[in-house]
KOLLUMPA-401175 format. One record per residue: residue number from 0; y negated, z negated, x negated of N, C-alpha, C, O in turn. Coordinates in nm, 2 decimals. Layout:
BEGIN
<drenlum nr="NUM" n_v="Y" n_w="Z" n_u="X" ca_v="Y" ca_w="Z" ca_u="X" c_v="Y" c_w="Z" c_u="X" o_v="Y" o_w="Z" o_u="X"/>
...
***
This chain:
BEGIN
<drenlum nr="0" n_v="-12.32" n_w="-10.89" n_u="-2.69" ca_v="-12.37" ca_w="-10.85" ca_u="-2.81" c_v="-12.36" c_w="-10.78" c_u="-2.92" o_v="-12.40" o_w="-10.84" o_u="-3.02"/>
<drenlum nr="1" n_v="-12.30" n_w="-10.64" n_u="-2.93" ca_v="-12.26" ca_w="-10.59" ca_u="-3.05" c_v="-12.33" c_w="-10.64" c_u="-3.19" o_v="-12.45" o_w="-10.62" o_u="-3.19"/>
<drenlum nr="2" n_v="-12.27" n_w="-10.71" n_u="-3.32" ca_v="-12.31" ca_w="-10.70" ca_u="-3.42" c_v="-12.33" c_w="-10.60" c_u="-3.49" o_v="-12.23" o_w="-10.54" o_u="-3.54"/>
<drenlum nr="3" n_v="-12.46" n_w="-10.56" n_u="-3.48" ca_v="-12.53" ca_w="-10.49" ca_u="-3.63" c_v="-12.46" c_w="-10.51" c_u="-3.73" o_v="-12.43" o_w="-10.63" o_u="-3.78"/>
<drenlum nr="4" n_v="-12.39" n_w="-10.32" n_u="-3.81" ca_v="-12.34" ca_w="-10.36" ca_u="-3.94" c_v="-12.50" c_w="-10.33" c_u="-4.02" o_v="-12.55" o_w="-10.40" o_u="-4.10"/>
<drenlum nr="5" n_v="-12.54" n_w="-10.24" n_u="-3.99" ca_v="-12.63" ca_w="-10.20" ca_u="-4.09" c_v="-12.80" c_w="-10.31" c_u="-4.12" o_v="-12.86" o_w="-10.36" o_u="-4.02"/>
<drenlum nr="6" n_v="-12.84" n_w="-10.31" n_u="-4.23" ca_v="-13.04" ca_w="-10.36" ca_u="-4.24" c_v="-13.12" c_w="-10.28" c_u="-4.15" o_v="-13.08" o_w="-10.18" o_u="-4.09"/>
<drenlum nr="7" n_v="-13.24" n_w="-10.32" n_u="-4.15" ca_v="-13.34" ca_w="-10.18" ca_u="-4.05" c_v="-13.37" c_w="-10.13" c_u="-4.15" o_v="-13.46" o_w="-10.04" o_u="-4.13"/>
<drenlum nr="8" n_v="-13.33" n_w="-10.13" n_u="-4.30" ca_v="-13.36" ca_w="-10.04" ca_u="-4.43" c_v="-13.27" c_w="-9.93" c_u="-4.46" o_v="-13.29" o_w="-9.81" o_u="-4.50"/>
<drenlum nr="9" n_v="-13.18" n_w="-10.01" n_u="-4.44" ca_v="-13.03" ca_w="-9.93" ca_u="-4.48" c_v="-13.04" c_w="-9.82" c_u="-4.37" o_v="-13.07" o_w="-9.71" o_u="-4.39"/>
<drenlum nr="10" n_v="-13.02" n_w="-9.86" n_u="-4.25" ca_v="-13.05" ca_w="-9.76" ca_u="-4.17" c_v="-13.15" c_w="-9.63" c_u="-4.13" o_v="-13.12" o_w="-9.53" o_u="-4.07"/>
<drenlum nr="11" n_v="-13.25" n_w="-9.67" n_u="-4.17" ca_v="-13.38" ca_w="-9.60" ca_u="-4.24" c_v="-13.29" c_w="-9.54" c_u="-4.32" o_v="-13.20" o_w="-9.49" o_u="-4.25"/>
<drenlum nr="12" n_v="-13.28" n_w="-9.54" n_u="-4.39" ca_v="-13.19" ca_w="-9.44" ca_u="-4.54" c_v="-13.11" c_w="-9.36" c_u="-4.49" o_v="-13.13" o_w="-9.24" o_u="-4.50"/>
<drenlum nr="13" n_v="-12.99" n_w="-9.40" n_u="-4.40" ca_v="-12.90" ca_w="-9.32" ca_u="-4.33" c_v="-12.96" c_w="-9.22" c_u="-4.27" o_v="-12.93" o_w="-9.10" o_u="-4.30"/>
<drenlum nr="14" n_v="-13.08" n_w="-9.26" n_u="-4.16" ca_v="-13.07" ca_w="-9.13" ca_u="-4.08" c_v="-13.17" c_w="-9.07" c_u="-4.18" o_v="-13.23" o_w="-8.97" o_u="-4.12"/>
<drenlum nr="15" n_v="-13.20" n_w="-9.08" n_u="-4.28" ca_v="-13.29" ca_w="-8.97" ca_u="-4.36" c_v="-13.18" c_w="-8.90" c_u="-4.45" o_v="-13.21" o_w="-8.79" o_u="-4.51"/>
<drenlum nr="16" n_v="-13.08" n_w="-8.95" n_u="-4.46" ca_v="-12.93" ca_w="-8.91" ca_u="-4.48" c_v="-12.88" c_w="-8.79" c_u="-4.42" o_v="-12.83" o_w="-8.69" o_u="-4.47"/>
<drenlum nr="17" n_v="-12.91" n_w="-8.84" n_u="-4.31" ca_v="-12.84" ca_w="-8.74" ca_u="-4.18" c_v="-12.86" c_w="-8.62" c_u="-4.19" o_v="-12.79" o_w="-8.52" o_u="-4.18"/>
<drenlum nr="18" n_v="-13.05" n_w="-8.65" n_u="-4.23" ca_v="-13.12" ca_w="-8.56" ca_u="-4.25" c_v="-13.14" c_w="-8.47" c_u="-4.35" o_v="-13.22" o_w="-8.38" o_u="-4.35"/>
<drenlum nr="19" n_v="-13.05" n_w="-8.51" n_u="-4.48" ca_v="-13.06" ca_w="-8.40" ca_u="-4.54" c_v="-13.14" c_w="-8.44" c_u="-4.63" o_v="-13.15" o_w="-8.35" o_u="-4.71"/>
<drenlum nr="20" n_v="-13.21" n_w="-8.53" n_u="-4.64" ca_v="-13.30" ca_w="-8.55" ca_u="-4.77" c_v="-13.24" c_w="-8.58" c_u="-4.88" o_v="-13.13" o_w="-8.63" o_u="-4.86"/>
<drenlum nr="21" n_v="-13.27" n_w="-8.58" n_u="-4.99" ca_v="-13.23" ca_w="-8.62" ca_u="-5.11" c_v="-13.25" c_w="-8.77" c_u="-5.13" o_v="-13.33" o_w="-8.83" o_u="-5.05"/>
<drenlum nr="22" n_v="-13.18" n_w="-8.85" n_u="-5.25" ca_v="-13.23" ca_w="-8.94" ca_u="-5.26" c_v="-13.39" c_w="-8.95" c_u="-5.31" o_v="-13.47" o_w="-9.05" o_u="-5.31"/>
<drenlum nr="23" n_v="-13.39" n_w="-8.88" n_u="-5.34" ca_v="-13.57" ca_w="-8.91" ca_u="-5.46" c_v="-13.63" c_w="-8.88" c_u="-5.30" o_v="-13.65" o_w="-8.99" o_u="-5.23"/>
<drenlum nr="24" n_v="-13.65" n_w="-8.79" n_u="-5.26" ca_v="-13.72" ca_w="-8.75" ca_u="-5.09" c_v="-13.69" c_w="-8.90" c_u="-5.00" o_v="-13.77" o_w="-8.92" o_u="-4.91"/>
<drenlum nr="25" n_v="-13.62" n_w="-8.97" n_u="-5.00" ca_v="-13.61" ca_w="-9.08" ca_u="-4.93" c_v="-13.71" c_w="-9.20" c_u="-4.97" o_v="-13.79" o_w="-9.25" o_u="-4.89"/>
<drenlum nr="26" n_v="-13.68" n_w="-9.24" n_u="-5.11" ca_v="-13.73" ca_w="-9.30" ca_u="-5.19" c_v="-13.91" c_w="-9.33" c_u="-5.16" o_v="-13.99" o_w="-9.43" o_u="-5.13"/>
<drenlum nr="27" n_v="-13.91" n_w="-9.19" n_u="-5.18" ca_v="-14.08" ca_w="-9.16" ca_u="-5.20" c_v="-14.10" c_w="-9.18" c_u="-5.02" o_v="-14.17" o_w="-9.27" o_u="-4.97"/>
<drenlum nr="28" n_v="-14.01" n_w="-9.08" n_u="-4.94" ca_v="-14.08" ca_w="-9.11" ca_u="-4.78" c_v="-14.12" c_w="-9.33" c_u="-4.74" o_v="-14.20" o_w="-9.40" o_u="-4.67"/>
<drenlum nr="29" n_v="-14.00" n_w="-9.35" n_u="-4.85" ca_v="-13.97" ca_w="-9.53" ca_u="-4.78" c_v="-14.10" c_w="-9.57" c_u="-4.89" o_v="-14.19" o_w="-9.63" o_u="-4.83"/>
<drenlum nr="30" n_v="-14.10" n_w="-9.55" n_u="-5.00" ca_v="-14.24" ca_w="-9.60" ca_u="-5.06" c_v="-14.14" c_w="-9.72" c_u="-5.13" o_v="-14.18" o_w="-9.84" o_u="-5.13"/>
<drenlum nr="31" n_v="-14.01" n_w="-9.68" n_u="-5.20" ca_v="-13.92" ca_w="-9.76" ca_u="-5.30" c_v="-13.87" c_w="-9.68" c_u="-5.42" o_v="-13.88" o_w="-9.56" o_u="-5.43"/>
<drenlum nr="32" n_v="-13.82" n_w="-9.76" n_u="-5.52" ca_v="-13.76" ca_w="-9.68" ca_u="-5.57" c_v="-13.63" c_w="-9.59" c_u="-5.57" o_v="-13.59" o_w="-9.62" o_u="-5.46"/>
<drenlum nr="33" n_v="-13.53" n_w="-9.47" n_u="-5.65" ca_v="-13.44" ca_w="-9.41" ca_u="-5.59" c_v="-13.38" c_w="-9.52" c_u="-5.66" o_v="-13.36" o_w="-9.61" o_u="-5.57"/>
<drenlum nr="34" n_v="-13.34" n_w="-9.57" n_u="-5.79" ca_v="-13.23" ca_w="-9.69" ca_u="-5.77" c_v="-13.25" c_w="-9.82" c_u="-5.65" o_v="-13.15" o_w="-9.89" o_u="-5.66"/>
<drenlum nr="35" n_v="-13.33" n_w="-9.87" n_u="-5.55" ca_v="-13.33" ca_w="-9.92" ca_u="-5.46" c_v="-13.21" c_w="-9.87" c_u="-5.30" o_v="-13.15" o_w="-9.93" o_u="-5.21"/>
<drenlum nr="36" n_v="-13.25" n_w="-9.70" n_u="-5.36" ca_v="-13.20" ca_w="-9.64" ca_u="-5.21" c_v="-13.10" c_w="-9.64" c_u="-5.26" o_v="-13.02" o_w="-9.70" o_u="-5.18"/>
<drenlum nr="37" n_v="-13.02" n_w="-9.61" n_u="-5.37" ca_v="-12.87" ca_w="-9.60" ca_u="-5.44" c_v="-12.84" c_w="-9.73" c_u="-5.40" o_v="-12.73" o_w="-9.74" o_u="-5.34"/>
<drenlum nr="38" n_v="-12.93" n_w="-9.87" n_u="-5.41" ca_v="-12.82" ca_w="-9.97" ca_u="-5.40" c_v="-12.80" c_w="-10.00" c_u="-5.25" o_v="-12.68" o_w="-10.02" o_u="-5.22"/>
<drenlum nr="39" n_v="-12.88" n_w="-9.99" n_u="-5.17" ca_v="-12.87" ca_w="-10.01" ca_u="-5.00" c_v="-12.76" c_w="-9.92" c_u="-5.02" o_v="-12.67" o_w="-9.99" o_u="-5.04"/>
<drenlum nr="40" n_v="-12.73" n_w="-9.79" n_u="-5.02" ca_v="-12.66" ca_w="-9.70" ca_u="-4.97" c_v="-12.49" c_w="-9.74" c_u="-5.04" o_v="-12.39" o_w="-9.74" o_u="-4.98"/>
<drenlum nr="41" n_v="-12.51" n_w="-9.77" n_u="-5.16" ca_v="-12.37" ca_w="-9.85" ca_u="-5.22" c_v="-12.33" c_w="-9.98" c_u="-5.12" o_v="-12.21" o_w="-10.00" o_u="-5.09"/>
<drenlum nr="42" n_v="-12.43" n_w="-10.05" n_u="-5.06" ca_v="-12.39" ca_w="-10.19" ca_u="-5.00" c_v="-12.36" c_w="-10.11" c_u="-4.89" o_v="-12.24" o_w="-10.09" o_u="-4.89"/>
<drenlum nr="43" n_v="-12.41" n_w="-10.06" n_u="-4.80" ca_v="-12.32" ca_w="-9.96" ca_u="-4.71" c_v="-12.22" c_w="-9.94" c_u="-4.73" o_v="-12.14" o_w="-9.98" o_u="-4.65"/>
<drenlum nr="44" n_v="-12.19" n_w="-9.86" n_u="-4.83" ca_v="-12.00" ca_w="-9.83" ca_u="-4.86" c_v="-11.95" c_w="-9.92" c_u="-4.84" o_v="-11.86" o_w="-9.92" o_u="-4.76"/>
<drenlum nr="45" n_v="-11.98" n_w="-10.04" n_u="-4.93" ca_v="-11.92" ca_w="-10.14" ca_u="-4.98" c_v="-11.86" c_w="-10.21" c_u="-4.80" o_v="-11.75" o_w="-10.21" o_u="-4.75"/>
<drenlum nr="46" n_v="-12.00" n_w="-10.26" n_u="-4.74" ca_v="-11.97" ca_w="-10.32" ca_u="-4.63" c_v="-11.82" c_w="-10.27" c_u="-4.51" o_v="-11.74" o_w="-10.34" o_u="-4.45"/>
<drenlum nr="47" n_v="-11.86" n_w="-10.11" n_u="-4.51" ca_v="-11.75" ca_w="-10.01" ca_u="-4.44" c_v="-11.60" c_w="-9.97" c_u="-4.51" o_v="-11.52" o_w="-9.88" o_u="-4.47"/>
<drenlum nr="48" n_v="-11.58" n_w="-10.06" n_u="-4.66" ca_v="-11.51" ca_w="-10.04" ca_u="-4.70" c_v="-11.50" c_w="-9.87" c_u="-4.73" o_v="-11.40" o_w="-9.82" o_u="-4.68"/>
<drenlum nr="49" n_v="-11.61" n_w="-9.75" n_u="-4.79" ca_v="-11.56" ca_w="-9.64" ca_u="-4.80" c_v="-11.60" c_w="-9.59" c_u="-4.87" o_v="-11.72" o_w="-9.63" o_u="-4.88"/>
<drenlum nr="50" n_v="-11.56" n_w="-9.45" n_u="-4.97" ca_v="-11.59" ca_w="-9.41" ca_u="-5.10" c_v="-11.67" c_w="-9.29" c_u="-5.07" o_v="-11.63" o_w="-9.21" o_u="-4.98"/>
<drenlum nr="51" n_v="-11.81" n_w="-9.28" n_u="-5.15" ca_v="-11.87" ca_w="-9.16" ca_u="-5.09" c_v="-11.96" c_w="-9.19" c_u="-4.96" o_v="-11.94" o_w="-9.27" o_u="-4.88"/>
<drenlum nr="52" n_v="-12.09" n_w="-9.09" n_u="-4.97" ca_v="-12.20" ca_w="-9.10" ca_u="-4.90" c_v="-12.14" c_w="-9.11" c_u="-4.75" o_v="-12.16" o_w="-9.20" o_u="-4.66"/>
<drenlum nr="53" n_v="-12.04" n_w="-8.94" n_u="-4.74" ca_v="-12.05" ca_w="-8.89" ca_u="-4.68" c_v="-11.94" c_w="-8.94" c_u="-4.55" o_v="-11.95" o_w="-8.90" o_u="-4.44"/>
<drenlum nr="54" n_v="-11.83" n_w="-9.03" n_u="-4.60" ca_v="-11.75" ca_w="-9.08" ca_u="-4.55" c_v="-11.80" c_w="-9.23" c_u="-4.46" o_v="-11.75" o_w="-9.29" o_u="-4.36"/>
<drenlum nr="55" n_v="-11.90" n_w="-9.26" n_u="-4.54" ca_v="-12.02" ca_w="-9.38" ca_u="-4.48" c_v="-12.07" c_w="-9.32" c_u="-4.36" o_v="-12.06" o_w="-9.39" o_u="-4.26"/>
<drenlum nr="56" n_v="-12.13" n_w="-9.19" n_u="-4.36" ca_v="-12.21" ca_w="-9.14" ca_u="-4.25" c_v="-12.08" c_w="-9.16" c_u="-4.13" o_v="-12.07" o_w="-9.23" o_u="-4.03"/>
<drenlum nr="57" n_v="-11.99" n_w="-9.07" n_u="-4.18" ca_v="-11.89" ca_w="-9.01" ca_u="-4.07" c_v="-11.86" c_w="-9.18" c_u="-3.99" o_v="-11.90" o_w="-9.20" o_u="-3.87"/>
<drenlum nr="58" n_v="-11.80" n_w="-9.26" n_u="-4.05" ca_v="-11.80" ca_w="-9.45" ca_u="-3.98" c_v="-11.87" c_w="-9.50" c_u="-3.91" o_v="-11.86" o_w="-9.54" o_u="-3.79"/>
<drenlum nr="59" n_v="-12.02" n_w="-9.48" n_u="-4.03" ca_v="-12.11" ca_w="-9.52" ca_u="-3.93" c_v="-12.13" c_w="-9.45" c_u="-3.74" o_v="-12.14" o_w="-9.51" o_u="-3.63"/>
<drenlum nr="60" n_v="-12.14" n_w="-9.32" n_u="-3.78" ca_v="-12.13" ca_w="-9.26" ca_u="-3.67" c_v="-12.05" c_w="-9.31" c_u="-3.56" o_v="-12.08" o_w="-9.32" o_u="-3.44"/>
<drenlum nr="61" n_v="-11.89" n_w="-9.35" n_u="-3.65" ca_v="-11.76" ca_w="-9.35" ca_u="-3.51" c_v="-11.81" c_w="-9.51" c_u="-3.45" o_v="-11.82" o_w="-9.54" o_u="-3.33"/>
<drenlum nr="62" n_v="-11.85" n_w="-9.59" n_u="-3.55" ca_v="-11.95" ca_w="-9.73" ca_u="-3.49" c_v="-12.06" c_w="-9.73" c_u="-3.40" o_v="-12.09" o_w="-9.84" o_u="-3.36"/>
<drenlum nr="63" n_v="-12.15" n_w="-9.61" n_u="-3.36" ca_v="-12.23" ca_w="-9.62" ca_u="-3.33" c_v="-12.33" c_w="-9.66" c_u="-3.39" o_v="-12.40" o_w="-9.72" o_u="-3.31"/>
<drenlum nr="64" n_v="-12.39" n_w="-9.66" n_u="-3.54" ca_v="-12.46" ca_w="-9.75" ca_u="-3.59" c_v="-12.58" c_w="-9.64" c_u="-3.61" o_v="-12.70" o_w="-9.65" o_u="-3.61"/>
<drenlum nr="65" n_v="-12.49" n_w="-9.55" n_u="-3.63" ca_v="-12.61" ca_w="-9.44" ca_u="-3.64" c_v="-12.61" c_w="-9.24" c_u="-3.56" o_v="-12.52" o_w="-9.17" o_u="-3.58"/>
<drenlum nr="66" n_v="-12.69" n_w="-9.22" n_u="-3.52" ca_v="-12.65" ca_w="-9.13" ca_u="-3.43" c_v="-12.77" c_w="-8.96" c_u="-3.54" o_v="-12.87" o_w="-8.97" o_u="-3.61"/>
<drenlum nr="67" n_v="-12.69" n_w="-8.85" n_u="-3.49" ca_v="-12.71" ca_w="-8.79" ca_u="-3.50" c_v="-12.82" c_w="-8.69" c_u="-3.43" o_v="-12.84" o_w="-8.58" o_u="-3.49"/>
***
């Protein structure tokens, strides 16, 4: 079985990002702070060794971690 890169929360956040949710909208929908959303995104970008949300989304799609 393939090792998953994202935590459940990180996956929830990136699924909302690709649906064009803002950081604020993601925070409200998941009942967490905007800072927590940004931290999850930053942690994911570090895991993937990419700079920027768009690059993270592309890499996650390529790896099959998220789907459009």
